[in-house]
C-alpha positions in Angstrom: -8.4 3.0 23.3 -8.1 -0.6 22.2 -9.0 -3.6 24.3 -5.8 -5.5 25.4 -5.7 -8.5 23.2 -9.4 -9.2 22.4 -8.4 -12.3 20.3 -5.9 -15.0 20.9 -2.3 -14.4 19.9 -1.8 -14.9 16.1 1.2 -16.6 14.8 3.8 -14.9 12.6 2.7 -17.0 9.6 -0.9 -15.9 9.9 0.2 -12.2 10.2 2.5 -12.5 7.2 -0.3 -14.2 5.2 -2.7 -11.4 6.0 -0.1 -8.8 5.2 0.7 -10.4 1.9 -3.0 -10.5 1.0 -3.4 -6.8 2.0 -0.4 -5.8 -0.1 -1.7 -7.8 -3.1 -5.1 -6.1 -2.9 -3.4 -2.7 -2.5 -1.3 -3.2 -5.7 -4.5 -4.4 -7.5 -6.3 -1.3 -6.4 -3.4 0.9 -7.6 -3.5 -0.8 -11.0 -7.2 -0.4 -11.3 -7.0 3.3 -10.5 -4.3 3.7 -13.0 -6.5 2.1 -15.7 -9.5 4.2 -14.8 -7.7 7.6 -14.4 -4.6 7.4 -16.5 -4.0 11.2 -16.6 -4.2 11.7 -12.8 -1.9 8.7 -12.1 0.6 9.9 -14.7 0.8 13.3 -13.1 1.1 11.7 -9.7 3.9 9.4 -10.9 5.7 12.4 -12.4 5.3 14.3 -9.1 6.6 11.3 -7.2 9.7 11.1 -9.5 10.4 14.8 -8.9 10.1 14.3 -5.2 12.5 11.4 -5.3 14.9 13.4 -7.5 15.0 16.3 -5.2 15.3 14.2 -2.0 18.6 14.6 -0.1 20.1 11.7 1.9 
């Protein structure tokens, strides 16, 4: 279980800045993985496309 607020309350701007940084790094990691393992990412992308195509609203 987590401690109840171990650090002072952060502002929305700080939280958004950290989140933007995290999302940038995540996108960079995805690009790097795609460059290193193109075949695996291609099949994963095709699988994702099929998943989205068969998805019902």
